[in-house]
Each structure stands twice: as structure tokens, then as C-alpha cells.
C-alpha positions as CSV (number, residue, x, y, z in Angstrom):
1,M,-12.2,13.3,26.5
2,Q,-9.9,11.5,23.7
3,K,-8.1,7.9,24.9
4,S,-4.0,8.3,24.6
5,H,-2.1,5.8,23.4
6,H,0.8,3.8,25.5
7,P,3.3,4.8,22.5
8,W,4.5,0.6,21.9
9,S,0.3,0.6,21.0
10,F,-1.6,-0.4,17.8
11,P,-3.9,2.4,18.0
12,K,-7.6,1.4,15.8
13,Q,-6.5,4.6,13.8
14,C,-3.4,2.9,11.9
15,R,-5.5,-0.3,10.9
16,I,-7.4,-0.5,7.4
17,T,-11.1,-1.5,9.0
18,K,-13.4,-0.2,6.0
19,E,-14.1,-2.1,3.1
20,I,-13.8,0.8,0.4
21,D,-9.8,1.0,1.5
22,F,-9.2,-2.5,1.0
23,S,-10.9,-2.3,-2.0
24,K,-9.1,0.7,-3.3
25,V,-5.5,-1.2,-2.4
26,L,-6.1,-5.1,-3.6
27,Q,-7.2,-2.8,-7.0
28,H,-5.2,-0.2,-7.3
29,G,-2.5,-1.6,-5.4
30,Q,1.7,-1.7,-6.3
31,R,2.6,-5.1,-5.9
32,I,5.9,-6.1,-3.5
33,G,6.6,-9.8,-3.0
34,Q,8.4,-11.6,-0.2
35,K,9.3,-15.5,0.6
36,H,6.2,-15.2,3.3
37,F,3.7,-13.0,1.6
38,L,2.9,-10.5,-0.4
39,G,2.5,-6.9,0.5
40,L,0.4,-4.2,-1.7
41,Y,0.5,-0.6,-0.7
42,V,-1.1,2.7,-2.4
43,L,-0.8,6.2,-0.9
44,N,-3.0,7.4,1.8
45,G,-2.4,11.1,2.6
46,V,-3.2,10.8,6.1
47,G,1.5,10.8,6.8
48,Y,0.8,7.0,8.5
49,F,1.1,3.8,7.6
50,R,-2.2,1.8,8.0
51,L,-2.5,-1.9,8.1
52,G,-4.7,-3.9,6.5
53,L,-4.2,-8.0,6.7
54,S,-6.3,-10.5,4.1
55,V,-5.5,-13.9,5.0
56,G,-8.1,-16.4,3.5
57,K,-9.5,-20.4,4.4
58,K,-7.2,-21.3,2.1
59,F,-3.9,-20.3,4.7
60,G,-5.4,-22.7,7.5
61,H,-8.2,-22.6,10.0
62,A,-8.9,-19.9,12.2
63,V,-6.5,-20.6,14.9
64,E,-3.3,-20.1,12.1
65,R,-5.1,-17.9,10.9
66,N,-5.3,-15.9,13.8
67,R,-2.0,-16.5,14.7
68,W,-0.5,-15.5,11.6
69,K,-2.6,-11.9,11.9
70,R,-1.3,-11.8,15.7
71,L,2.5,-12.2,14.4
72,M,2.0,-9.7,11.3
73,R,0.3,-7.1,13.1
74,E,3.7,-7.5,16.0
75,A,6.2,-6.7,13.3
76,F,4.2,-3.7,11.8
77,R,4.0,-2.4,14.7
78,L,7.8,-3.1,15.9
79,C,8.8,-1.7,12.3
80,S,7.0,1.0,10.9
81,W,7.6,3.7,14.1
82,R,10.9,4.3,12.0
83,Y,9.1,5.2,8.6
84,D,7.0,8.3,7.8
85,A,5.2,7.8,4.6
86,G,1.3,7.9,4.3
87,V,0.7,4.4,3.0
88,D,-1.8,2.2,3.3
89,L,-0.6,-1.6,3.3
90,V,-2.1,-4.8,2.4
91,I,-0.5,-8.4,3.3
92,V,-1.4,-11.5,1.9
93,P,0.1,-14.9,3.1
94,S,1.6,-17.0,0.7
95,K,0.2,-20.5,1.1
96,K,3.0,-22.4,-0.1
97,N,5.7,-20.6,1.5
98,K,4.0,-20.5,6.0
99,T,6.2,-19.7,8.2
100,W,5.9,-19.7,11.7
101,E,9.2,-17.7,12.8
102,W,9.8,-14.7,14.2
103,S,12.6,-13.6,13.4
104,V,11.9,-14.9,9.3
105,L,8.3,-12.2,9.4
106,Q,10.1,-9.6,11.4
107,Q,13.3,-9.3,9.0
108,E,10.9,-9.1,5.8
109,M,8.8,-6.6,7.3
110,N,11.3,-4.6,7.8
111,D,12.6,-5.1,4.5
112,L,9.0,-5.1,2.7
113,L,9.4,-1.5,4.2
114,H,11.6,-0.1,4.0
115,R,11.5,-0.7,0.1
116,I,8.4,0.5,0.4
117,V,9.1,3.7,1.7
118,Q,12.2,3.8,-0.6
119,S,9.8,2.9,-3.8
120,I,7.8,6.3,-2.8
121,A,10.2,8.3,-2.4
122,V,10.8,11.6,-4.0
123,K,12.8,11.1,-7.5
124,P,15.4,14.0,-8.9
125,A,12.9,15.9,-11.5
126,P,14.9,16.0,-14.5
127,C,16.8,19.2,-15.9
128,T,15.6,21.6,-18.3
129,N,17.8,21.3,-20.5
130,G,17.1,17.8,-20.7
131,Q,19.7,15.4,-19.2
132,S,19.2,14.1,-15.7
133,A,20.1,15.5,-12.9
134,G,22.3,12.5,-11.7
135,A,23.4,12.2,-15.1
136,S,27.1,12.7,-15.3
137,Q,29.0,14.0,-11.8
138,S,31.0,16.7,-13.6
139,T,28.4,18.0,-15.2
140,E,25.7,20.8,-14.0
141,C,22.8,20.6,-14.7
142,T,22.0,24.5,-15.7
143,D,19.2,26.7,-17.2
144,M,21.0,27.6,-21.2
């Protein structure tokens, strides 16, 4: 029997847990920087966001690293439901710009997810006559 998840839970299927998945994102991922962390992402084909956190020992002691991961997981959980995107996302904290302010981390997470969704949005295909679809508002794109 399959467990049902609470609507606000963060199930294991939404986490990146395998080393091969982390490696794929870290090696081939697109980068988007925020003030307090860096987001790396690749398309995953499963239709929803999956989160991985990579926090090195230089960030701080285990208590600090674990607290930061809890804050980031919660910020992700509260923001990710707004977006339908098949993306694996790995977040790496900034060592120079540490912050524990919940409102700052949550806003940056929301901005990051929004920027990712915008960057993977389908761009209009170019027209066959050489003009792009949005090149001119008065000229329609037609085949000649």
C-alpha cells in the first residue's frame, strides 16, 4: 500500500538523493546566481521540481549547515508548488554572504524558481520567411 502525503509535505520523490543526479546537475547545469546562494539546474523530464542541496564544510559547523538546509528546503517547499517545471535544482550557499533571515531566503528562492521557469519557457519558433514572430507588430509572419 502506498503512503499518501500531506499536501504540504516534502516527499522523497521531490529530492535529489543519488550521486549520479547531483553530478549531472553540477557538471552540465545552467547557473543562476542569487546574493546568498547559487542555483544550478537541468531539465529532468519528470514534470516537477526536484531539489538537492550541496553545503560544504567551509560554510560552517554541522549545526549551521543543517539549519541552512532546513531553511532552504522549507523555502523551496513553499515556493515550488506554484510552478510546473521538470527541473532538477541544486543549490550551493555563498560562503561570503551568509544569512539566516527567513524572509530574505524565501524571497530569493521564489526569484530563483521564477527565473528558472522563465529561462526554460518555450521561445516562439522563427518564421519560415526569415522574420521572427515578434519582430514587428504590424507585419504578420506568413509563408510566401
